[in-house]
N, C-alpha and C positions, 0 to 999 in steps of 0.2 A: 183857769190855765195859768201856770206859772210862766214868768218871763223866760224866754229861751227854750220854749217847748219844741220838741223835735218829732218828726215822723219820717218813716222810711216807706217809700212806695212799694207796691206789689209788682209782680211781673208785667202788669198792664199799665203801670204808672199811676195807679190810684192810691190815694192816701186820705187819712182822716185825722183831724185834730179836734177833739171834743172839748166842751166846757170852756170855750173862749169867752173871755170877758168883753163886753161892748167897748168899742174904741177903735183907734187906728193902729194897725199892726203892720210890720214888715214881713212879707212872705219871702223867704230866701230859698231858691231852688238851686242846688249845686251838685255837680258831679265832677270830681277832679278839679281842674282849674277853671271849669266853665261855671258861670253863676249868673242868675237873674234875680234882681231884688225888685219887689213890687209892693207898693203901699196898698193895704186892704182895709176897708172900713167895715166894721161888724156892728150890727144893731142887736139889741137884746132879743133873744129867742130866735135869731136868724140862722138859717142853714144856707151856706153858700155852696154852689157848684161853680167852680172857677172855669172860665173859658180856657181852652187849650193854649192859647197864645200867652197866658199868664204863667203857665207852668212848663212851657217848652224852652229849652236852653237856647241861647242866642247863637247865631252863626257868624256874628261880627262882634268885634270889641268896641263897645260904646259906653264907657263909664258914666258919662253925663246922663244917660238914660237907664242906669242901673244894670247894664249888660256888659 
């Protein structure tokens, strides 16, 4: 995966980013001015199913926590 890879979710909020290189990445979920930034660790050959709280936009402004 190239740096800055992007995905758009479907009508159910599902998305996939394939061929991610092992390492630590930042997952950025954004709609308009609302944003959540989460550090994600990927191991070789791993498939991740992210918990909903990692991809749900925040209801409060908390930049110290990436929200």
